[in-house]
N, C-alpha and C positions, 0 to 999 in steps of 0.2 A: 710686618706685623699683620696678623689676620684680625679682622673685626668680626665678632660673632653676630649672627643674624638675630635681630631683635624683633619680636612680634609686638606690634602696637596694640592690637586688639584681637580677641578671639572671634573668628567668623562662625556664624551659626548656619546650619542648613535645615531645610524643611523639604517636604515632598510636594511636588507639583500635583494638584488634585486631578489633573486631566490625564497625564501620562505616567505618573508615579516616579518621575526622575528626581534625583536630589537637586536642590536649588540653593545657592548661596543667598541668604536673606539680605546680606549687605550689598550685593550687586547682582540682583536677579536679571538674567539676560532678557526675559520676557516681561519684566516689570511686575507690578503687583496690582491687585484689585481687592476691594473691600466688599464683603457680602454679609449682611446682617451683623455688622460690627466686628467681623473677623477679617484680618488681612491674609490673602492668599498670594503666594509667589509662584512665578512661572518660568519654565526653562526657555521659552521662546514666545514671540508674539502670537503665533498660531494657537497655542494652548490658552493664552489669555483671552483671545477672541472667542474660542469655542466655549470657554467657561462662562463668559459674559452672556452668551446666547442661552445657556441652560445650566446655571449653577447647581440647581437641585439635582439634575440628572447626574452630574459628576460627583457631587458630594454624597449622593445615595449609593453610588457604585453601579447604577444602571447603565451609565455610559463610561467609556474610557477610550483612549487612543493609545495604540501600541507604538512604541518608538523603536 
């Protein structure tokens, strides 16, 4: 007898503000950081560190990292 796959909860994704990659908000590989009351999620620790150094540069689009 086969048991159907059951999804416990729907996972949401967002875009890493540094490299524009999709990130699972339930388990972000790079963790998360809060800036001015908004939580940002990251694909990896390098993007999180870069964001923390210059959040306004990445949020304004002046800076980006290509992956």
